[in-house]
C-alpha positions in Angstrom: 91.4 65.8 142.2 94.1 66.3 139.5 92.5 66.8 136.1 95.7 67.3 134.2 99.2 65.9 134.9 101.4 68.5 133.1 104.5 67.1 134.8 104.2 63.8 133.0 102.0 64.6 130.0 100.4 61.9 128.0 97.4 63.5 126.2 97.6 66.3 123.7 96.0 68.8 126.1 98.5 67.9 128.8 101.3 68.4 126.3 100.0 71.8 125.4 99.8 72.9 129.0 103.2 71.5 129.7 104.8 73.3 126.8 103.0 76.6 127.5 104.2 76.5 131.2 107.8 75.2 130.7 108.7 77.3 127.7 106.6 80.4 128.5 109.6 82.7 128.4 110.5 81.4 124.9 106.9 82.0 123.7 106.8 85.4 125.4 110.1 86.5 123.8 108.8 85.2 120.4 105.6 87.2 120.9 107.5 90.4 121.8 109.8 90.1 118.8 106.8 89.4 116.5 105.1 92.5 117.7 108.2 94.6 117.3 108.7 93.5 113.7 105.1 93.9 112.9 104.7 97.4 114.4 108.0 98.8 113.1 107.7 97.2 109.7 104.1 98.5 109.3 104.9 102.0 110.4 108.0 102.4 108.2 106.3 100.5 105.4 103.5 103.0 105.6 106.0 105.9 105.3 107.7 104.2 102.3 104.3 103.4 100.7 103.3 107.1 101.2 106.4 108.3 99.4 106.0 105.8 96.5 102.3 106.6 96.3 103.0 110.3 96.0 105.7 109.7 93.4 103.2 107.6 91.3 100.7 110.4 91.6 103.0 113.1 90.3 102.0 114.2 86.8 104.6 115.1 84.1 103.3 118.2 82.3 104.5 119.5 78.9 105.8 122.7 80.5 108.3 120.9 82.7 112.0 121.2 82.0 113.6 118.3 80.0 115.9 117.2 82.8 112.9 117.2 85.3 110.9 115.0 82.9 113.8 112.5 82.6 114.3 112.3 86.4 110.6 112.0 87.1 110.2 109.2 84.5 113.2 107.3 85.9 112.0 107.6 89.5 108.4 106.6 88.5 109.8 103.6 86.6 111.9 102.5 89.5 108.9 102.9 91.9 106.7 100.9 89.5 109.2 98.1 89.2 109.6 97.9 93.0 105.9 97.7 93.6 105.3 95.0 90.9 108.3 92.9 92.1 107.2 92.9 95.8 103.5 92.5 95.1 104.0 89.6 92.7 106.4 87.5 94.7 105.8 85.7 98.1 107.2 87.3 101.2 109.0 84.0 102.1 110.9 84.1 98.8 111.7 87.8 99.4 113.2 87.0 102.8 115.5 84.3 101.3 116.6 86.4 98.4 117.2 89.6 100.4 118.9 88.1 103.4 121.1 85.5 101.7 121.6 87.7 98.6 123.0 90.5 100.7 125.2 88.1 102.6 126.6 86.8 99.3 127.3 90.4 98.4 129.3 90.8 101.6 126.6 92.8 103.4 126.1 91.3 106.9 123.1 92.1 109.0 121.3 90.6 112.0 118.2 88.4 111.4 116.2 91.0 113.4 117.2 93.9 111.1 116.6 91.7 108.1 113.2 90.8 109.3 112.2 94.4 109.7 113.7 95.4 106.3 111.8 92.6 104.5 108.6 93.6 106.3 109.1 97.3 105.4 109.7 96.6 101.7 106.8 94.2 101.5 104.4 96.6 103.3 105.6 99.6 101.3 104.8 97.9 98.0 101.2 97.1 99.1 100.7 100.5 100.8 101.9 102.4 97.7 98.9 101.2 95.8 96.6 101.9 98.7 98.0 105.5 99.1 97.7 106.1 95.3 94.0 105.1 95.5 93.5 107.1 98.6 94.9 110.2 97.0 92.8 109.6 93.9 89.7 109.4 96.0 90.1 113.1 96.9 88.1 115.3 94.6 90.1 117.2 92.0 88.1 120.3 92.8 89.8 120.6 96.2 93.2 120.7 94.5 92.1 123.2 92.0 90.6 125.4 94.8 93.9 125.3 96.6 95.9 126.2 93.5 93.5 129.1 92.9 94.3 130.4 96.3 98.0 130.4 95.4 99.1 127.2 97.1 101.9 125.2 95.3 101.2 121.6 94.3 103.5 120.4 97.1 101.7 122.5 99.8 98.3 121.3 98.3 99.4 117.7 98.7 100.7 118.2 102.2 98.0 120.4 103.7 94.9 119.5 101.7 95.1 116.1 100.1 97.2 113.9 102.4 95.3 114.7 105.7 92.1 113.5 104.0 93.8 110.6 102.3 95.1 109.3 105.6 91.6 109.0 106.9 90.6 106.9 103.9 93.8 104.8 104.1 93.8 104.1 107.9 91.5 101.1 107.7 93.7 99.4 105.1 96.8 100.3 107.2 95.1 98.5 110.2 94.4 95.4 108.0 98.0 95.5 106.8 99.3 95.4 110.4 97.1 92.4 111.2 98.5 90.7 108.1 102.1 91.5 109.1 101.5 90.2 112.6 100.8 86.8 111.0 103.2 87.0 108.1 106.2 87.4 110.4 105.9 83.7 110.7 107.6 83.2 107.3 110.7 85.0 108.7 111.7 81.7 110.5 113.3 80.7 107.2 116.1 83.2 107.9 116.2 82.2 111.6 114.4 85.1 113.1 113.5 84.0 116.6 109.8 85.1 116.3 106.7 83.3 117.6 106.6 80.6 114.9 110.3 79.8 115.3 109.7 79.4 119.1 107.0 76.8 118.4 109.2 75.1 115.9 112.0 74.8 118.4 109.8 73.6 121.3 108.0 71.1 119.1 111.3 69.7 117.8 112.5 69.0 121.4 109.7 66.5 122.0 108.5 65.8 118.4 105.2 67.3 119.4 104.7 69.9 116.6 100.9 69.8 116.6 100.7 70.7 120.3 103.4 73.4 120.0 101.7 75.0 117.0 98.4 75.0 118.8 100.0 77.1 121.6 101.0 79.8 119.2 97.7 79.5 117.3 96.0 80.7 120.5 98.6 83.5 120.9 98.1 84.7 117.3 94.3 84.6 117.7 94.4 86.6 121.0 96.7 89.2 119.5 94.8 89.7 116.3 91.4 89.7 118.2 92.6 92.4 120.5 94.2 94.6 117.8 91.2 94.2 115.5 88.8 95.4 118.2 91.1 98.4 118.9 91.2 99.3 115.2 87.4 99.2 115.0 87.2 101.6 117.9 89.7 103.9 116.2 87.8 103.8 112.9 84.5 104.5 114.6 86.1 107.5 116.4 87.4 108.9 113.1 84.0 108.6 111.5 82.8 111.2 114.0 79.3 111.7 115.3 76.3 111.4 113.1 73.8 113.5 115.0 74.3 116.6 112.9 72.4 118.5 110.2 73.8 119.9 107.0 73.7 123.6 106.6 71.7 123.3 103.5 69.0 121.3 105.3 68.9 123.8 108.1 68.4 126.7 105.7 65.6 124.9 103.9 63.8 124.5 107.2 63.8 128.2 108.0 
């Protein structure tokens, strides 16, 4: 008994199955491109956000040279403007302005590269504030202890502060990746052939947009569900075991 006739679809479910089967390569290519942009954009955006976060955390002391103060103020001002602009404007608008703005200026780039660039810049702005908060969560006493041991501020940041800050920031980085995985859909406005663009193209062939978007809704859900479970396992692993006793408690019991 044939339950669904996907060769001559009439119902919405039959159309969904028909599209998923006939255009599976298009949906697969869109999924792969979506993953590439999300992964590369998140990782590079994390690096950019780290750099901006460290710049924002740098303190200008009275004993610094005049030229150093000027350079630091300019760099910090540029970083602050960058963060505010990209946090206070929608990613879809950023995509249009950056891609078509650069083309107007005579700078040509592929839509794939533009998609990664936009994702990196957007992610970097949000991660910068997260990094700054993560650095601020580390007790000042640890820095002072490192300085007392003769470590420079830069070495203190690299070897003492950042390793601990990464652990505090990682959950937000995972959430950012999940967000980027879904936000890549806005890149269809600059013709990036990601997952949403694939559904838009397939739906336009038969004027069955509802069914086409349901196909990618399932794909997005499966991707986010899998990655969220992986991230939870990673976070649980980083928390370490809880079956331990503090040295103070052990001494009190002796």
